[in-house]
C-alpha positions as CSV (number, residue, x, y, z in Angstrom):
1,M,117.5,126.0,175.6
2,K,113.7,125.2,176.6
3,L,111.4,126.5,174.7
4,A,107.4,127.5,175.6
5,V,105.0,127.2,173.1
6,L,102.0,129.7,174.2
7,N,99.0,129.7,172.5
8,P,96.9,132.7,173.8
9,G,93.2,131.7,175.0
10,G,93.5,128.2,173.7
11,N,91.7,124.7,175.1
12,D,94.9,122.9,175.1
13,P,96.2,121.8,179.1
14,T,99.6,123.0,179.7
15,Q,101.8,120.1,178.9
16,L,105.8,120.1,180.1
17,F,107.6,117.7,177.7
18,P,110.4,117.1,180.5
19,D,111.1,113.5,178.5
20,F,111.3,115.5,175.1
21,A,108.8,113.0,172.8
22,G,107.9,111.1,175.7
23,P,106.5,107.5,174.9
24,P,103.0,107.1,172.9
25,D,100.3,108.3,175.5
26,E,96.7,108.5,174.2
27,Q,95.7,110.3,176.8
28,R,98.4,113.5,175.7
29,H,98.8,115.6,172.7
30,A,100.9,114.0,170.7
31,P,104.7,115.9,170.4
32,V,103.5,116.8,166.2
33,N,102.7,120.6,165.4
34,Y,103.9,123.1,167.8
35,H,103.5,120.5,170.4
36,A,106.9,119.1,169.0
37,F,108.9,122.8,169.5
38,A,107.9,122.6,172.8
39,A,108.8,119.1,173.0
40,C,112.4,118.9,171.0
41,T,113.8,121.2,173.3
42,G,112.0,119.8,176.5
43,G,110.0,122.7,177.6
44,G,106.5,123.3,177.4
45,F,102.9,124.4,175.6
46,F,101.3,126.4,177.2
47,C,98.0,128.9,176.9
48,R,97.9,131.4,179.6
49,A,101.3,133.9,179.6
50,G,101.1,134.1,183.4
51,D,101.4,129.9,183.6
52,I,105.2,130.1,181.9
53,P,107.5,129.4,184.2
54,S,110.1,131.7,185.4
55,D,113.3,130.3,184.4
56,I,112.0,129.6,180.7
57,R,113.1,133.1,178.5
58,A,112.3,132.1,175.3
59,V,108.6,131.9,174.3
60,L,106.8,131.3,170.5
61,V,103.9,133.2,170.8
62,L,101.0,131.3,168.2
63,I,99.0,133.6,166.3
64,R,95.4,133.2,165.2
65,H,91.9,134.3,164.1
66,D,92.0,136.3,167.6
67,L,94.9,138.5,166.5
68,R,94.2,140.4,169.6
69,S,95.1,138.3,172.2
70,A,98.3,137.8,170.9
71,R,98.8,140.9,171.1
72,R,97.5,141.0,175.2
73,A,100.1,137.8,175.7
74,I,102.7,139.4,174.0
75,I,103.2,142.7,175.3
76,E,102.4,140.6,179.5
77,L,105.6,138.2,178.2
78,R,107.7,141.7,176.8
79,R,107.0,143.1,180.5
80,A,108.4,139.6,181.9
81,K,111.2,140.6,180.2
82,K,110.9,137.0,178.0
83,C,111.9,137.0,174.6
84,V,108.8,136.4,172.2
85,A,108.9,134.7,168.9
86,I,105.4,134.7,166.8
87,A,104.0,131.8,164.2
88,W,101.0,131.7,162.0
89,K,99.0,128.8,164.5
90,E,97.2,127.9,160.7
91,A,99.9,128.0,158.3
92,G,98.4,127.1,155.3
93,A,98.5,129.6,152.1
94,M,94.5,129.3,152.1
95,Q,94.3,129.7,156.0
96,L,96.3,132.6,155.7
97,A,94.3,134.4,153.4
98,A,91.6,133.4,155.2
99,Q,92.8,134.9,159.0
100,L,94.1,137.9,157.1
101,A,90.3,138.7,154.8
102,P,88.7,140.7,157.3
103,P,88.7,144.8,157.8
104,G,91.0,145.4,160.3
105,K,93.6,142.5,160.2
106,V,96.4,143.5,158.2
107,P,97.3,146.6,160.7
108,L,96.9,144.3,163.7
109,F,99.4,141.8,161.9
110,R,101.4,144.6,161.5
111,E,101.5,146.1,164.7
112,I,102.1,142.3,166.7
113,C,105.3,141.8,164.5
114,E,106.3,144.9,165.5
115,R,106.3,144.4,168.5
116,C,108.0,140.4,168.3
117,D,111.6,139.4,168.4
118,G,111.4,137.1,165.7
119,A,108.9,134.9,163.5
120,I,109.6,131.7,162.9
121,A,107.4,130.0,159.4
122,T,106.1,126.1,159.8
123,T,106.4,127.3,155.7
124,P,108.9,128.6,153.4
125,D,105.9,130.9,151.7
126,L,106.0,132.8,155.2
127,V,109.2,133.9,155.8
128,P,108.5,137.3,152.5
129,L,105.1,137.9,154.7
130,F,106.7,138.3,157.9
131,H,109.6,140.3,156.7
132,A,107.2,142.5,154.5
133,M,105.7,143.1,158.0
134,G,108.3,144.6,160.2
135,V,109.8,141.5,161.3
136,S,113.6,141.6,161.2
137,R,114.4,137.8,162.2
138,A,111.9,135.9,160.1
139,E,113.2,132.1,159.2
140,H,111.6,129.1,158.0
141,I,112.3,125.8,160.4
142,P,109.5,123.5,159.1
143,T,107.7,121.0,162.3
144,P,110.0,118.4,163.9
145,Y,109.2,114.9,164.2
146,P,110.2,112.2,166.5
147,I,111.8,109.8,164.5
148,D,114.8,110.0,166.1
149,D,112.9,108.9,169.0
150,E,112.9,105.1,168.6
151,R,109.8,105.0,171.1
152,W,107.7,106.7,168.1
153,D,108.5,103.9,165.0
154,F,105.2,102.6,164.6
155,S,107.1,101.0,161.7
156,L,104.3,97.3,160.7
157,R,106.6,94.4,161.8
158,E,103.9,91.6,162.3
159,Q,102.4,91.5,158.5
160,E,102.4,92.6,155.2
161,P,100.8,96.3,154.4
162,R,98.0,96.2,152.0
163,G,95.7,99.0,150.4
164,I,96.3,102.8,150.1
165,F,95.4,105.1,152.9
166,L,94.1,108.7,152.1
167,G,96.1,111.2,153.9
168,T,93.5,113.8,153.7
169,R,89.5,114.1,155.4
170,E,87.7,117.1,153.8
171,F,85.0,117.5,151.3
172,D,84.6,120.9,152.1
173,V,87.7,122.3,152.0
174,P,88.4,122.9,148.2
175,S,92.1,123.3,148.4
176,R,92.5,119.5,149.7
177,N,91.3,117.8,146.3
178,H,90.2,115.4,148.9
179,L,86.7,114.1,146.5
180,A,89.8,114.4,143.5
181,A,92.4,111.8,145.2
182,L,89.1,109.6,146.0
183,L,88.7,108.9,142.6
184,L,92.2,109.1,140.9
185,V,93.3,105.9,143.5
186,K,89.8,104.3,142.7
187,R,91.3,103.4,139.5
188,L,94.2,101.4,141.4
189,A,92.1,100.2,144.1
190,E,89.9,98.5,141.2
191,G,93.0,97.9,138.9
192,M,95.6,96.3,141.2
193,G,92.8,94.7,143.8
194,E,94.2,97.4,146.7
195,P,91.8,98.5,149.3
196,V,91.5,102.3,150.1
197,T,90.9,103.3,153.9
198,V,89.3,106.7,154.4
199,F,88.0,108.9,157.6
200,N,84.7,109.9,157.3
201,L,84.4,112.6,160.3
202,A,81.7,114.3,158.6
203,G,78.6,111.7,159.6
204,W,75.7,110.9,156.6
205,R,76.7,113.5,154.5
206,G,80.4,112.1,154.4
207,R,79.0,108.6,153.8
208,R,76.2,109.9,151.2
209,Q,79.7,111.3,149.3
210,L,81.5,107.9,149.7
211,R,77.8,106.0,147.8
212,S,78.1,108.0,145.7
213,L,81.7,107.8,144.1
214,G,81.0,104.0,143.5
215,Y,83.6,101.8,144.6
216,A,83.2,98.1,144.2
217,D,82.7,95.9,147.7
218,G,84.9,95.7,149.9
219,M,87.4,98.6,148.0
220,L,86.3,101.7,150.3
221,R,87.5,101.5,154.4
222,V,85.1,103.5,156.1
223,V,86.4,104.7,159.3
224,A,84.2,106.4,161.1
225,T,85.5,107.7,164.7
226,R,88.7,109.9,165.0
227,L,91.7,107.6,166.5
228,P,93.6,108.2,169.3
229,Y,96.8,110.0,167.6
230,P,99.2,106.2,168.2
231,K,96.3,104.2,167.3
232,Y,96.2,106.5,164.0
233,L,99.7,105.7,163.2
234,R,99.3,102.3,163.8
235,A,96.3,102.8,161.7
236,V,98.1,104.1,158.4
237,S,101.3,101.7,158.6
238,K,99.0,99.1,157.9
239,H,99.2,100.3,154.7
240,R,101.4,100.4,150.9
241,F,101.7,104.2,151.3
242,V,99.8,107.4,151.9
243,F,98.2,109.5,149.1
244,Q,96.9,112.7,149.0
245,L,96.4,115.6,146.5
246,D,96.3,118.6,149.1
247,A,97.3,121.7,147.4
248,S,96.7,123.8,150.4
249,G,101.0,124.6,151.4
250,V,100.5,123.5,154.8
251,P,103.0,122.9,156.8
252,G,102.6,118.6,156.1
253,Q,101.1,116.8,158.8
254,V,99.5,114.3,156.4
255,A,103.9,113.8,155.1
256,G,105.0,114.0,159.0
257,D,102.5,110.7,160.0
258,A,103.6,108.8,157.1
259,L,106.9,109.4,158.6
260,L,106.4,108.4,161.4
261,A,104.4,104.9,160.3
262,R,107.3,104.6,158.1
263,V,104.9,104.3,155.0
264,P,106.3,106.7,151.8
265,C,103.7,109.5,151.1
266,V,102.7,111.2,147.2
267,G,101.8,113.7,147.0
268,G,101.1,116.6,149.1
269,N,102.3,120.3,148.5
270,G,103.0,121.0,152.3
271,A,106.9,121.4,153.7
272,I,107.2,118.5,155.0
273,D,106.6,117.1,151.5
274,R,108.5,118.8,149.9
275,L,111.5,117.9,152.3
276,A,111.1,114.4,153.5
277,F,109.4,112.6,149.9
278,P,110.6,115.2,147.3
279,D,110.4,112.1,144.7
280,L,106.8,111.3,145.6
281,C,104.9,114.8,146.6
282,G,102.7,117.7,145.0
283,L,105.3,119.9,143.6
284,N,105.4,121.0,140.5
285,R,103.7,117.8,139.8
286,N,100.3,117.3,138.1
287,H,97.5,114.5,139.2
288,E,98.8,112.0,136.3
289,A,102.1,112.2,137.3
290,L,100.9,111.6,141.2
291,F,98.7,108.6,139.9
292,D,101.9,106.8,138.1
293,L,103.8,107.4,140.9
294,A,101.3,105.8,142.9
295,A,101.4,103.1,140.3
296,R,104.2,102.4,140.5
297,L,104.6,101.9,144.3
298,L,102.2,99.0,143.5
299,E,103.5,97.0,141.0
300,H,107.0,97.3,142.8
301,P,106.7,97.2,146.2
302,H,110.0,96.8,147.1
303,D,110.3,100.8,146.4
304,C,108.3,101.7,149.2
305,A,110.9,100.3,151.4
306,T,113.3,102.6,149.3
307,A,111.1,105.2,149.5
308,V,111.0,104.9,153.4
309,A,114.8,105.0,153.7
310,D,115.2,108.1,151.2
311,A,112.4,109.7,153.4
312,L,114.4,108.8,156.9
313,G,117.8,109.8,155.6
314,N,116.9,112.8,154.3
315,A,114.4,113.4,157.7
316,H,117.6,113.5,160.0
317,S,118.6,116.3,158.2
318,V,116.1,118.9,158.5
319,L,113.5,117.1,160.8
320,S,114.5,115.3,163.5
321,F,114.1,116.6,167.4
322,E,117.7,116.7,166.8
323,K,117.9,119.0,164.4
324,G,114.2,120.9,165.5
325,R,116.6,121.9,168.8
326,T,118.7,122.7,167.4
327,A,117.3,125.1,164.6
328,L,115.5,127.0,167.5
329,E,118.4,127.3,169.7
330,K,120.1,129.0,167.1
331,F,117.4,131.5,166.1
332,F,116.7,132.3,169.9
333,A,120.5,132.6,170.5
334,P,120.9,136.4,169.4
335,L,117.3,137.6,170.7
336,L,118.4,136.4,174.1
337,R,121.4,138.2,174.0
């Protein structure tokens, strides 16, 4: 079964995945997030319903803040005899609350749920919501990652990893706890001589915030430009581990990136964090507990290798492209009949 993922009115170019994940390519969208759902089935990603090939019957429509575009797409697809499932493009708990807050959005969302054949939740918290809105078949299928494709193994082999990589970026999103994470790992950086790498894509505002943290010279490495995804993963792989305090309840791309880079991910309560890194994630752990876990990884570097091996074992059972393809085929099989 090939799956078409449709982002109605989006800006991403049409992209087919005949070679599934394919080799890393800086010019094409990486097979992650919802592109991964298409890629793991050898399907395609589209922004217009009319571009979906006639031989692809299963379609996953992404719902964004513009719910009307999703409704129009579903009507068009049903007329074309497609099997239609829905999913929230921005699926974090805070993101969903903001998208449904404007008046009139909840009735429109209910109508969309009543028109579709099923729903896929990239976080387990969304399943009850879909059921409450009238979707009879809703299932949690975590975002797959091509960990079973050796072309996407970004493990570092040339040098010893060093330092801590900050997984989040946004100072202005409270649930990311980005500032708190930087202040927490500052104690580790200065106490153990391990530099911290952080991205600043906010220009002078970000630089001002970072300067105010009072890091010692050489202890804060700032990357000021957005990197192509393969280069980003190579940058992550140079560190001992990824650290975050994200409490957004998101699908968990930070942890997914860590899987591909083959480094541990400490903190975060996203779906991937819980599944791949249950002993390091932020679910039911306070900041001090996560600080202690990070300190232990620095004190005992061999524990990092053990953590990665455990995470890959967990991920191969639920997050690989093979498992993603199987889960999607099982989900759509009764609907396509």
